N, C-alpha and C positions, 0 to 999 in steps of 0.2 A: 888514733894516730893524729899527732899535732901537725898542722900545716903552716904554722907561724910561730916558731919557738924563739924567734929573735927578740921579741918584746918591743920591736920598733913600733912607733906610732904610725897611724895611717898616712899622715903627711910625709913622714920619713920614707915609708915604703913607696909612696906615690912618686917621690922625687927621683926614684931610680927606675921608673918605668921607661920603656923605649922612647916614647914620644917626648916625655919630659926631658930626657937626656939630650935628644936632638934639639929641642927648643932652647935648652940652657946654653947649648953651644952656638946657636944662631948660625951666622954665616962663616964662622971661624973654621980654620982647617983643623978639625978635631977627629982623630981616628975613632974614638969611642962613639961619637955622634954618627959618623958615617956607617959604622958597623950596626948601630941600632936602627938607622934608617934603612939599610939594606935588608935587615931582618924583617922589618915591617913590610917592605915592598915585596919580599919573597913570599910572605904570608898572604898578602892582599893584591897580588898582581892580576888574578883572573877578572875581577870586576872592571879593572881598567882595560884589559884586553877586550872584554865583551863590549865595553863602551865604544872602543875604537871600531870594532866590527859593526856595531849598530850604526855607526856614522857612514857606513857604506864601503869600508876598506875590506879587501880580501884577506885571507889568512896570512899570506907572506908579508904584505904591507903592514898588517896589524901587528905581526911579530916584530918587524923592523921598527915600527913607530913606538911600540911599548918598550923595547930595549933601548931605543934612542932616548926616550923620555927618562928612563931610569938612569942612563948614563949622564944625562943633563942634570938630574937632581943630585947625583953623587959627586959630580965633578965641578959644579958651579955653586955659587953662593946663593942658591935659590931660597935657602932658609932665612936669609937676612930680611926677606920681605914678609915673613909670616907675622900676622897680627896676633900677638900673644893673647889678646882678649877673645879671639875667636879661633883658638888654636886646635880645632878638631883635625886629626890627621886625615879623616875621610874628606872633609871639605877642602882642606889644603891640596890634597892629591887631585881631586876633580878639577878645581880651579886651575892648578898648575898644568894639568893635562890639556885643558881647553886652550890655554895660552900657547902651549907647545905645538898643538895641532894647527892652530891659527898661523904660527910662525912657519911651520912646515909648508902649509899651503901657499903662504906669501912667497916663500923662497923657491917653491917647486923643486925641492932638492931631489935629484935622481939617485945619488949615491946611497949606499946602505946606511940607514939612519943610526944604527947601533955601532957603526964603525967596525963591524966584525967582532965586537966584544960582547960577552954575555955578562952584563952588569948584575943581572938577577936571573937565576935559572928558570926558564919557562918550558913547560911541557905542552907544546902547542898541539900535538896530536891529541892528547887527552882533552885539552881545552876545546878543540873543534868538535869532539864528540859531545862535550857538555853543551857547547853553543848550539849544536843541532837540536838539542832538547829545549832550548829557550822557547817560551810561548810565542806563537806566531801572531800575537796581537800587536796593534800599532803603538805599544808602549814607547814612551820617549826614551832616548838613550840615558837620560838622568834616572828614570825609574828603574831601568834595567841595571844600572850601576848600583843604585841604592839596595835593590833586592839582592843582587849578587854579593854586595858587601856584607849584608846581614847573614847570608848563607855561609860565606867564607868565614866570618867570625864564629858562627855557631859550630862549624865543622872543626875549626881550630880548638874550640873549647872541648868538643867531644874527643878529639885526638889527645888532648892533655889528660882528660879524665880516664881514657882507656889506658894511657901510659902508666898512670898511677895504679890502676887495677892490675896491670901486668906485674908491677913490682910486688904487689901483695898476693900474687898467684891467683887472681880472680878474673883472668882474661875471658875464660869461657863463660862465666856468669855474666860479665858485662856485655859480651856479644849477644847473649840471649835477651838481656833486659834493656838493651840500648833503645829499641823502638818505644818502649814504655816511657822513657824519660821525656820524649818529645810529644807525647800525647798522640802518637800515630794511631789512627782508627783501625789500621790493619794489624796492630801489635797483638801478639798472642795473649790469650786470657791468663790471668794469674794462676788459675788451676792447672792449665796445661804446662805453664812454665815450672810450676812446683813439681810436676811429674818428671819433667826433663832434668831438673836439678836435683831431684831426690830429697826435697825438703818440703816443709809445710807451706800452705798458701800464705799464712801469716808471715812466715820468714821471707817469702818473696816480696810481700808488701813492704816489709821493713827494709829490705835491701834496696828496693826502688826508691823509697823515701830518702834513704841515706844518699843514694846516688844523685837524686834530684837536688838535695840540699848542697852537696858538693859541687854539682853543676852550676848552681846559682852563684856560689862563691867564685868559681873559676871564671864564670861569665863576667862578673864585676872586675876581676883581675885583668882579663883580656881587654875589656873596654877601657880600663884605666890606661892601658898601653897606647890608646888612640885618642885620648882627650888631654887637655892641658891642665885641668884642675879637678879635684875630687868631686866638686859640686856638679860637674857636667855628666857624671856617670849615669845618674837616674834619667836625665834628659836624653842621653844617647840610647839607653835601653828602650825607652818609649819610642824613640824615632825608629830604631831598628825593627821593632815588632810591628810598627805601623807600616814600614816598608815591605815587610813580609806579607802583610794583609792587603796591600794595595794591588 
């Protein structure tokens, strides 16, 4: 199955990634850039929410502040200040959130920061369950953000891979092999998986190899959505894996 039949060059494909679209629009009133920005925020909102929580805010305030931050991004010309030479979406978001929180503290605003609007859908109940599982170590809010960003990105890639497998009627196989893709030490042995799938152990190994190869391709594509140039992809991959290991 071909995943890139357009024949477009890497540079051409990269020009259409979400963050590149946002950067190209800059601070202008561009509906396409706002849509791309909203999509990225919807994917990567939890690391920001966890950062706010680690700053000492309770769940309700963290929800209000996160929504208010997204409303600020989507309604103001915040993108006009992005340094295109350092245009990682991850870095831009964290720096912008820091400024937003500092402004909120200075103004001591009591009204609902999001203005009653949901700029980006947040499942706060699910987020709080996840936040309760955060390590109880004294990790800085920055490290919490970086680790959760890496996890959110990897989960997004797995969701995309699973969706592809559903299309080719291999959802059950993917669900069984998923843990093998990530090197989970608790993943079932290939021999056990072969019995469950009714295939040979070699067939399982080949299936895992294909899925890992496609996962790496999708990982690069997803990271491309969050950096400003193709040259930054490898650097970002290294950074994210370092964040997971810290």
